[in-house]
N, C-alpha and C positions, 0 to 999 in steps of 0.2 A: 653373231654366230648362231648356227642352227641349234634348236632345242633337240637334244638327244632323248629318244623315247625307246625304252626296251619293252617289247611285248613278250610276255611269258605265257604260253598256252600250248597244250598238247594237240589242239585242233589246227591242222596245217592250213585249212581254208581261211582262218582269220588273218593270216599274213597277207593273202591276196586281197581280202576285203579292205584292210587298213591301207595298203599301198595304193589301191585304186581310189579309195575315198579321199585320201590326203595327197593325191598325186601333184596337185598344183603347189601346195606348200612344200612338198618334197623337191619339186622341180625348182622352185624359187630359193631353195636353201634355207627355208624357215624351219622345217622339221627334218630330222634324220632318224629313221627307224632301224632298230636292231631287233633280232628275234632269238628266242630260246623256247624250248619245248617242255622244260620242267625247272624246278628250283635249282637243281645242281648246275644245269647248263647256264642258268641266269647268273649264278655266282661267278662262274668262269668268265662270262661276258663282262660282268661288273669289274672283275679283276683287271681285264685288259682295257676297259673303258671307264676309268674312275670319274669321268666328267659326265656320265649319264645323269639327266635331269629328272626324268619321269619313268616310273615303272608301272606298266599296265599288266597286272598279273591275275591269271585265273586262280581260284582257290583250290579246286579239285584237280590235281595233277598227279601222275605217277612219280616215284622216286623221292621227290620232295614237293609237298603241297605248298600252296600259296601262303598259308598261315605260318608255316615254318620258315619260308623264305622271308616273310615280313619280319619275323623275330630276328633273323640274321641281319637284315638291313638295319633294324633298330640298333644293333650292336655297333654299327658303323658310326653312329652319332653324327649324321650329316643332316642338319635341319633343312637344307635346301633340296634334298632328294625327296620327291613326293611319290607316294604309292597309291595307285587307283586299283582297287580290287574288283574282280569280276566273278560272279557266281550265278547259278541258275535262279530264275525268278522264284521267290518264295523261300529261298534258303536263308532266312533271316537270322538264324542262330550263328552261322558262320560269318555273315556280313556284320552282325553286331559285334562279334568277337574281333573281327578285323578292325573295325572302327575304334573299339576300345583299346586295341593294340597299337594305334597310331597311324592307321591308314588315312590318307588325305580325303578320299571319297570312294564311291563304289559305283559299279554299273551292273546291270543284270542281263543275262542272255535270254533271247537273242539281243545283241547289243544294238542300241539305237545310235548309229554313228554320228548323227547330227547333235544328239545330246552329249555324246562322248567328246565331240569337238569343243563344246562349251565347257565341259569339265576340264579338258586339257588347258584351255585358255585361262580358266580360273586358277589352275595349278601354276601356270606360268606367272601369273600376277603375284602369287604367294612366293614363288621362287625368286622373282626379282626383288620383292620386299626383303626377304631373308638375306639375299646376297648384298643388297645395299646396306642393310644393318650390319652385316659382317664386315663390309668394307669400312663403314664409319667406325666400328669398334676397333679395327686394326689401326685406323688413323689416330683414334684417341689413345691407343696403347703406344703408338710411335711418338705422339706428342708428349705423353707422360714420361716416356723414356728420355726424350730430349730435355724435358724440364728437369728430370732428375740429374742428368749430366750438367745442365746449366746451373742447378743449385750447387753441385759440387765445385764447379768452376768458380762460381761467385764466392763461395766460402773460401776457396783456395786463394783468391786474390786479396782477401782481407788479412791483416797481420795476425799471426798466431804465436809468434815469439815476441814477448814483451820486454826483451832485453835491448837496450840502446847502446850502440857502439860509439860512445862519446866519452870525453874526459869528464870526470865527476858524474858519470852516469848513475852511480850508486846514490846520488842525491835525489833521484826521482823514482817513484814506483807507479807503473802504468798498467792498466788492464782494460780490455774492451770485449764487447759481446754484441752479436746481431742475431735475432731470431725473426725470420721472415714469416709474414702472415700467410703467404701462399708459397708455392714451390720455390719461387724466386721473388726477390723484393727490391725495393728502391732505396732503402737505407744503406748507409755505409759509414764506417769510421776508418781512419788511416793515420799514420804518423811516420815520419821519415827524418833522417838527419840532414841538416843544412850545412853545418860545419862542426868543429870539434866540441862546441859547447852549446849549440842550439839545435832544436828539432822543431819541425812543424807538425801540427795535428789538425785533423778534420773530423767534424761530426756533421752529417748531411742527411737530408731526406728529400727524395725525388717525389714529385706529385704523381699520383696514380699508383697502380699496382701491377704485378705480373711482369710479363716479358718486356713490354715497352719501357717500363720503369727500370727494369734490370739493365737493359742496354744503355739507357741514358745514365744510369748510375755508373756503369763501367767507363763510359766516355768522360763523365764529369770527374771521376776519381783520377783518371789518367791525366786529364788536363791540369787539374789542381797540382798534382805531384810534379808534372813536367815543368810547370812554371814556378812552383814554390821551391823546388830544389835549387833554383838559381839564387835564392837568398833575397829576393825582392820583398818589399813590405807586404803585409797582409792585404792592404787596400789595393795596391797595384796588382797583386795576384788575383784578387776577386774581380777587378775591373777587366783584366785580360781574359780570364776564363769566361766571364759573362759575355764579352763580345764574341768570343769563339763559339760559344754555345748558341748564341742568337743567330749566327751565320748558318749553322747546320741544323737548327731545330725545326723539324718538319711536322712534329706531332703536338706542338704547343705545350710541351712539358716544361717544367722548371724545377729547380732544386734549391732548397733552403740550406744554408751552410754556416756553421760556426768554424772559422779558420783562425788558428792561433800559432804564434811562434814563441816557444818557451826557451828561456835561458837557464840551463841547469845549474849554473854557477851562482845565480842571484835569485831565482824564483820569479823573475819578471816575465810577464806574458803580454806581448802585443797581439791584438786580435781584431778581426772584423766580423761582425755578425750580419750576414746577408739573409735577413728575414727568418732566422731560426729561433727556436725556443731559447730563452736565456738560461745559461747554466747556473749552477749553485756552487758556492764555496762553503765547504764544511771546515770551519776553523778548528785549530788545535784544542780550543777550550770547549768545543761542542756547539758553538753558535753557528747558525746557518744563515747565509746571505745570498740573495739573488744578484747575479752580476748584471749591472745596468750598462747599457751601451747606446750609441747613436743608432738611428733607424737607417737601414740600408735595404735596397731592393733585392729580391731573390735573384738567383742567377738563371739566365735563359729566357727572361721575359722581355726586356727592352735593352737594346744595345746602346753603347755610348754614354752610359750614366756613370757618375763618379761614386766612389766608395770611400768611407772614412774609417779611421782606426780608433781603438780605445786600448786601454791597458789596465792590468791588475798586477799586484805583487803577492805571491804566495809566501807566507812565512813558514819556517820549519813546522811540520805537523799539519799544515793546511792542505785541503784536498779540493780540486776542481772536479765537479761532476757534470759532464755533458751528456745529453740524451736527445732522442727524438720524441715527437708527440705521441708515439705509440705507447710510451710509459704513462704520461699524465692523462691521456685520453682513452686509456684502456677501459672497457665497459664491462659491467657485470650483467647478469641476466635481465635486470630491470633497467638497463641502459644508464645506470649511474656511472660517472667517470671517476677514475682513480684520483686525479686532481693534484694540484701543486701543494695543497695543505697536507695531504696524506704523505706526499713525498718528503716535504720539509720535516714532518714529524718523524718519519723513518730515519732521515739523515741525522737528526739530533741524537738518535740512539746509536749511531755508528762511531761515536768518539773513540779514537785510537785504532779504528779498523784500517786494514790496508786496502788497496784499490780493488783487489779481487773480492775480498769479503764484502765490500760495499756493492759491487756489481751483483753478486749473488744474493745479497739481502734484498736489493730492489727487485730482482727477478722473482724471488720467492714471494715477496709481499704483493706484487702485481698478480702473480698466479693465484694466490689465496683470495685476493679481492675479486678477480674475474670469476673464479669458480668454474662452473661447467659451461659458461658462455664461450662462444667461438672467438678466437683471437681476431680482432678486426683490423689490426695494423701491425706493421713491422715494429719490433721493439729492439732498440739499439742504444748502447751506452759506451762511453769512453771516460774513464776516471783516471785522473792524474794527481798523485800525492807527492808533495815535497817532503822528503824524508829529513833532509838537513840542509 
């Protein structure tokens, strides 16, 4: 597109000089000149042509001088609009005032048109830079808006009601939380009914951060639920989901998963740990025990591998605490990690607490430990307590 230049000068001869000197660029469509004879006319032209790029304005004009026009242009707050001021040779006071008021450059009369050509080219470079910066800023704003929407969607797909529609559902107390390190994260928790006395639950952590991890998280969660709701064993569920993820994994992402099936009538949990942090059991007497399990591969890395199951039994008052490594690997300003020992110590002080109280206690303790340090990883928890 042609660069639009508005010449503002009460000397009519200047119009002929400019059109003659820049005739080739005008003919090629590189420059498009418009003309006004004072500041008031210039404002009218600007109103009709808001896409003007450069204003070449005399300082001394009737009705509205160039300095007043410059002040009006500044009120438009258009950083891509460049003003080149013109004044008589030696009129340094007005030229200095114009430059201090935001003029891009100046020229003196009689105008050296070759020098003016260079000044205009320099102004065009600055205009291109400003417009590219504005374009990048708009793109960043759009991305940020998209990420905000993605964050809302991601949180919306996580369970927010912690009531289970099962027989004897009052036998279990469950609560979860996920805090992403970025706008969107790769951690997730989930739970869903399988039949009238069993529900499945998931604690998972996708490798990486940001949008790719969030997309992989949504796909993984959907696949686990779609297969788990059929009531198959935890090992078969993990094997099936792993094979599906390996078929579609284009970014070499993987997800660690602790997947369990809980029987609310007995407190029995059949589970498969696919490369995830081992959870803890807070017993009714206040003792804390790490849940040991067989070693299984993370999901999404290698297809066709077998998975094995383990099991634990929660007694009335026992609580299973599952979490991602964003808890134990949270770092303070000196890069010290929160660690398993600190988590174990905290859990021992939670004897008799319900699942929500435990989640909140861990969140608060991690926050106090980290202090002013930036959150380095998603922090996710799912706590299941057998009431009776």
